[in-house]
Every structure is written in C-alpha cells, then in structure tokens.
C-alpha positions as CSV (number, residue, x, y, z in Angstrom):
1,X,14.7,-2.1,-5.4
2,X,11.0,-1.6,-6.2
3,X,9.8,-0.1,-9.5
4,X,6.7,0.2,-11.7
5,X,7.5,0.0,-15.4
6,X,4.3,1.1,-17.2
7,X,5.8,1.1,-20.7
8,X,8.0,-2.0,-20.5
9,X,5.2,-4.6,-20.9
10,X,4.0,-2.8,-24.1
11,X,7.6,-2.7,-25.5
12,X,8.2,-6.4,-24.8
13,X,4.9,-7.4,-26.2
14,X,5.6,-5.5,-29.4
15,X,9.0,-7.1,-29.8
16,X,7.3,-10.5,-29.4
17,X,4.8,-9.7,-32.1
18,X,1.9,-9.2,-29.7
19,X,1.3,-5.5,-30.3
20,X,-2.1,-4.4,-29.1
21,X,-2.9,-7.7,-27.3
22,X,-1.2,-7.1,-24.0
23,X,-2.0,-4.2,-21.6
24,X,-0.8,-3.5,-18.2
25,X,2.5,-2.8,-16.4
26,X,5.5,-4.6,-14.7
27,X,6.1,-4.3,-11.0
28,X,9.7,-5.1,-10.1
29,X,10.2,-5.9,-6.4
30,X,13.8,-6.7,-5.5
31,X,14.9,-9.3,-8.1
32,X,11.3,-10.5,-8.9
33,X,9.1,-9.1,-11.7
34,X,5.3,-9.3,-11.7
35,X,3.4,-8.8,-14.9
36,X,0.2,-7.0,-14.1
37,X,-2.0,-7.6,-17.1
38,X,-5.7,-8.2,-16.4
39,X,-6.0,-11.7,-18.0
40,X,-9.3,-12.3,-16.2
41,X,-10.7,-9.4,-18.4
42,X,-8.6,-9.7,-21.6
43,X,-7.2,-13.2,-21.8
44,X,-3.6,-13.7,-23.1
45,X,-2.2,-17.1,-23.9
46,X,0.3,-18.2,-21.2
47,X,2.9,-19.1,-24.0
48,X,2.9,-15.5,-25.1
49,X,3.4,-14.2,-21.6
50,X,6.3,-16.7,-21.1
51,X,8.0,-15.2,-24.2
52,X,7.6,-11.8,-22.7
53,X,9.0,-13.0,-19.4
54,X,12.1,-14.3,-21.1
55,X,12.6,-11.1,-23.0
56,X,12.2,-9.1,-19.8
57,X,15.0,-11.1,-18.1
58,X,17.2,-10.5,-21.1
59,X,16.4,-6.7,-20.9
60,X,16.9,-6.6,-17.1
61,X,19.6,-9.1,-16.0
62,X,19.1,-8.4,-12.3
63,X,15.6,-9.9,-12.5
64,X,15.8,-13.5,-11.5
65,X,12.2,-14.6,-11.5
66,X,9.0,-13.5,-13.4
67,X,5.4,-14.2,-12.3
68,X,2.0,-13.2,-13.6
69,X,-0.6,-11.6,-11.4
70,X,-3.4,-13.9,-12.4
71,X,-6.2,-12.4,-10.3
72,X,-7.1,-9.1,-8.6
73,X,-6.1,-8.5,-5.0
74,X,-8.9,-10.0,-2.9
75,X,-9.9,-11.3,0.5
76,X,-9.4,-10.1,4.0
77,X,-5.6,-10.7,3.8
78,X,-5.4,-8.9,0.4
79,X,-3.5,-11.4,-1.7
80,X,-3.6,-12.4,-5.4
81,X,-2.9,-15.6,-7.4
82,X,0.5,-15.7,-9.0
83,X,1.5,-17.9,-12.0
84,X,5.1,-18.8,-12.7
85,X,6.4,-17.6,-16.1
86,X,10.3,-17.7,-16.2
87,X,13.5,-17.8,-14.2
88,X,14.0,-19.1,-10.7
89,X,10.8,-20.5,-9.3
90,X,11.0,-18.4,-6.1
91,X,8.8,-15.8,-4.5
92,X,11.0,-14.5,-1.7
93,X,13.2,-11.5,-2.1
94,X,14.8,-8.5,-0.4
95,X,14.0,-5.1,-1.7
96,X,15.0,-1.6,-0.6
97,X,13.1,1.6,-0.3
98,X,14.1,4.9,1.3
99,X,17.0,3.3,3.3
100,X,14.9,0.4,4.5
101,X,15.4,-3.3,3.5
102,X,12.3,-5.5,3.4
103,X,12.1,-9.3,3.5
104,X,9.1,-10.3,1.4
105,X,7.3,-13.2,-0.1
106,X,5.2,-11.9,-3.0
107,X,3.0,-15.0,-3.0
108,X,1.8,-14.3,0.5
109,X,1.4,-10.5,0.7
110,X,0.4,-7.7,-1.5
111,X,3.1,-5.2,-2.4
112,X,2.5,-1.9,-4.2
113,X,5.5,0.0,-5.5
114,X,3.1,2.7,-6.4
115,X,3.0,3.8,-2.7
116,X,6.7,4.4,-2.4
117,X,6.5,8.1,-2.8
118,X,3.7,8.2,-0.2
119,X,5.7,6.3,2.4
120,X,8.4,9.0,2.4
121,X,5.9,11.9,2.1
122,X,4.1,10.8,5.3
123,X,7.4,10.2,7.1
124,X,8.4,13.9,6.4
125,X,5.1,15.1,7.9
126,X,5.7,13.2,11.2
127,X,7.0,15.6,14.0
128,X,9.6,14.6,16.6
129,X,8.1,12.6,19.4
130,X,4.8,11.7,17.7
131,X,3.1,8.3,17.9
132,X,1.7,6.9,14.6
133,X,-0.7,4.0,14.2
134,X,-0.9,2.2,10.8
135,X,-4.2,0.2,10.6
136,X,-3.4,-1.9,7.5
137,X,0.4,-2.2,7.6
138,X,1.1,-5.1,5.3
139,X,4.8,-5.7,5.0
140,X,5.4,-2.4,6.9
141,X,6.0,0.0,4.0
142,X,4.7,3.0,5.8
143,X,5.7,1.9,9.2
144,X,9.3,1.1,8.6
145,X,9.9,4.1,6.3
146,X,8.5,6.4,8.9
147,X,10.6,4.8,11.6
148,X,13.7,5.1,9.5
149,X,13.2,8.6,8.1
150,X,11.6,10.6,11.0
151,X,12.0,11.2,14.7
152,X,8.8,9.3,15.5
153,X,8.6,8.0,19.0
154,X,6.7,4.9,18.1
155,X,4.8,3.3,15.1
156,X,2.0,0.9,16.0
157,X,1.8,-1.4,13.0
158,X,-1.3,-3.6,12.6
159,X,-2.2,-6.2,10.0
160,X,-4.5,-9.2,9.9
161,X,-2.3,-11.3,7.5
162,X,-0.1,-13.4,9.7
163,X,2.5,-13.8,6.9
164,X,2.8,-10.1,6.4
165,X,3.3,-9.7,10.2
166,X,6.0,-12.3,10.2
167,X,7.8,-10.6,7.3
168,X,7.4,-7.3,8.9
169,X,9.0,-8.5,12.2
170,X,11.9,-10.0,10.2
171,X,12.4,-6.6,8.4
172,X,12.3,-4.7,11.7
173,X,15.1,-6.9,13.1
174,X,17.1,-6.6,9.8
175,X,16.9,-2.8,10.0
176,X,17.4,-2.6,13.8
177,X,14.1,-0.7,14.4
178,X,12.8,-2.8,17.3
179,X,12.6,0.2,19.5
180,X,10.5,2.3,17.1
181,X,8.0,-0.2,15.6
182,X,5.6,-2.4,17.5
183,X,3.7,-4.9,15.4
184,X,0.2,-6.3,16.2
185,X,-1.5,-9.2,14.5
186,X,-5.2,-8.9,14.2
187,X,-8.2,-6.7,13.2
188,X,-7.2,-3.1,13.6
189,X,-10.6,-2.3,15.3
190,X,-10.0,-4.9,18.0
191,X,-6.3,-4.0,18.5
192,X,-7.0,-0.3,18.8
193,X,-9.9,-0.9,21.2
194,X,-7.8,-3.1,23.6
195,X,-4.4,-1.5,23.4
196,X,-4.3,1.8,21.6
197,X,-7.1,4.1,22.8
198,X,-6.0,7.8,22.8
199,X,-2.4,6.8,22.0
200,X,-1.6,8.4,18.6
201,X,-1.0,11.7,16.9
202,X,-1.7,10.2,13.4
203,X,-3.6,7.2,12.1
204,X,-2.9,5.8,8.6
205,X,-5.8,4.2,6.7
206,X,-4.1,3.0,3.5
207,X,-6.9,0.5,2.6
208,X,-9.6,1.9,0.3
209,X,-13.2,1.1,0.7
210,X,-13.3,0.7,4.5
211,X,-16.5,1.1,6.4
212,X,-17.5,3.4,9.3
213,X,-16.3,1.0,12.0
214,X,-12.7,1.6,11.0
215,X,-13.1,5.4,11.1
216,X,-14.7,5.1,14.6
217,X,-11.7,3.0,15.7
218,X,-9.2,5.4,14.2
219,X,-10.8,8.4,16.0
220,X,-10.7,6.5,19.3
221,X,-7.0,6.1,18.8
222,X,-6.3,9.8,18.4
223,X,-4.5,11.3,21.5
224,X,-6.0,14.4,23.1
225,X,-8.2,16.9,21.3
226,X,-6.7,16.9,17.8
227,X,-4.7,14.7,15.4
228,X,-4.4,13.5,11.8
229,X,-6.0,10.8,9.6
230,X,-4.2,9.9,6.4
231,X,-6.9,8.3,4.2
232,X,-6.4,6.5,0.9
233,X,-9.6,6.2,-1.0
234,X,-11.0,5.7,-4.5
235,X,-12.8,8.6,-6.3
236,X,-14.0,9.1,-9.9
237,X,-11.2,10.1,-12.4
238,X,-11.4,13.4,-14.4
239,X,-13.6,15.2,-15.3
240,X,-15.4,14.5,-12.0
241,X,-12.2,14.3,-9.9
242,X,-12.7,17.4,-7.7
243,X,-16.4,16.6,-7.2
244,X,-15.5,13.0,-6.3
245,X,-12.9,14.2,-3.7
246,X,-15.4,16.6,-2.1
247,X,-18.1,13.9,-2.0
248,X,-15.7,11.4,-0.4
249,X,-14.4,13.9,2.2
250,X,-18.0,14.9,3.1
251,X,-18.8,11.3,3.6
252,X,-15.8,11.0,6.0
253,X,-16.6,14.3,7.7
254,X,-20.2,13.1,8.4
255,X,-18.7,10.0,10.1
256,X,-16.3,12.0,12.3
257,X,-19.1,14.4,13.3
258,X,-21.1,11.4,14.5
259,X,-18.4,10.5,16.9
260,X,-17.6,14.0,18.2
261,X,-14.9,15.2,15.8
262,X,-14.8,18.0,13.2
263,X,-12.7,17.3,10.1
264,X,-10.7,19.7,7.9
265,X,-9.2,18.6,4.6
266,X,-5.6,20.0,4.4
267,X,-4.2,18.2,1.4
268,X,-5.3,15.9,-1.5
269,X,-3.0,14.1,-3.9
270,X,-3.8,11.6,-6.7
271,X,-1.7,8.5,-5.9
272,X,-2.5,6.5,-9.0
273,X,-5.1,5.6,-11.6
274,X,-6.8,2.3,-11.0
275,X,-9.0,2.1,-14.1
276,X,-10.3,4.2,-16.9
277,X,-12.6,6.2,-14.7
278,X,-11.2,5.7,-11.1
279,X,-8.3,7.0,-9.2
280,X,-6.8,6.4,-5.7
281,X,-6.2,9.6,-3.7
282,X,-4.7,10.4,-0.3
283,X,-6.5,12.9,1.9
284,X,-4.6,14.4,4.8
285,X,-7.4,15.2,7.3
286,X,-7.0,17.2,10.5
287,X,-9.6,16.1,13.1
288,X,-10.4,18.1,16.2
289,X,-12.7,17.0,19.1
290,X,-15.6,19.3,19.8
291,X,-17.5,19.7,23.0
C-alpha cells in the first residue's frame, strides 16, 4: 500500500498540543510511514515529532516504522536523509500499486506515492505492441505498472541509482515480468545512445528540471517518424498556471525543432503542488519528424 495523508500530520500534531507548529504530510509506503515536514525551513523539536510518530502508529496499526524526511531530495541519485522516529528500525518494505508488488528500501531510493495515478494513466495510453522507454525509472513505478497493466511489448527502464536498479530487478522477478521489462543501470543519455536509438514509441521523462541533452537523447530514441514524450515539469501555480504551461511547452518545442521534430501538446494535467507558487504538471507531447 502507498498513500499520501495530507491532513493526518495536522491532526496528530493538534492532538499532541502542537497545533500550528507542524506542517506537511505523511507518506505511507507499505508498512513504513515518512513524515514530510520541512524541518530545514521550519524547525520542529525531534521529541515533538517522536510523539506524533507514536500517535500515528496507534492510529494506523499496520504501520510498523516511522521516519522523518530530514532533507529535500537531492543529488544525482535523488535520495533524502531519513531520521528514525518510532517503531521498528527498518527501511525495507513491500508495497503494492495497481496489481504490482514492489520491494523497496526507503533509505536508498526516492518514492513518491503522488505519482500512483500517473503510473496507471500512462499504462492505459500504451497501445498493444508498443515499446516504451523510461529515462528515470527509480524503483520502476511507471515501468512495472505499464508492464502489468498494458499489452506493451517491452519497457526499457533506466536509472543511475544502483540501489534502485537492484530493487527494480527484484520486483520484476517477484511479479514475473522478466519478459516485459529490461533494466539498464547508467545515465539515460549514454544508454539510449548505445542501445536504444530509434527503438521506442514513447519516452517517459518523469524528472523535472532536465536539460536539453536529455530531450535530444529522448528524441533519438523515438522509432520512425512519430512518437510521444511524457514530460513531468515544474510550472508556476495559479494564477499564472496556463501561462507557465505554455511557456514550458514552448521551451520544449524549441528544443525539438532544433533536432528536426515538431511538437504538439495533446494533454496537460496538474500532478501536485510542490510549494505555495509552484506545481508539477505532466505534458503528453506528440512529436513528428519533419523533413
């Protein structure tokens, strides 16, 4: 099970006499809970968070371990510092999403329950016999859900975090998806250049803030004269939302034109808020080669 409980942290803080002092949410991944409160911005005493953790376990008996996300996600491997708060001192768990079981160590990889809906939405877009490439696959959220819930021919699943790749391979075996998912360890640009040129109908780019070199690599991975990019990016929140989306798409379109592809924006969806004035969106972009 993987859930985001946005109001739970507030409720538990209030019942602990900490009303107004604790902001954030609770991610529940399998039987592990992670408190997501930005203590690097608004410090909260560890003793207070430990009280909240104990109350959380009383409220949700299936939660066996509680940790604090003590830093933002950072670095090439996209990990964050975790601090133990209560319960069993463990970081490994099994969680399930859309019929897939995942083996995960929350201390070594980044997991976002907020992308659960997107995993299945993309799977439903995949047509029988397609090949999909996932540039930043992590534990394989998109990759395995697509393999399980579509008639995809193959998912090429790439990540630079060796621990994420190891966990993903374990999950593939657990779900008997060896014939539908091929995992690569390394930089997506290098992997695509050596192994995946003109191989794929769709390329997933679920990491915001990537530079032009990744778009160039993604386009070189598209098979034939047309395909899809599914891009996850940050844009300004309301009231500048539509303008921000248009500006970001135009930026991407300018890159695709540079490498011989015209882009059309077919669908935009807000995935989540990531701050008071910023949102993450997904853009489903059709690209067509022009001559």
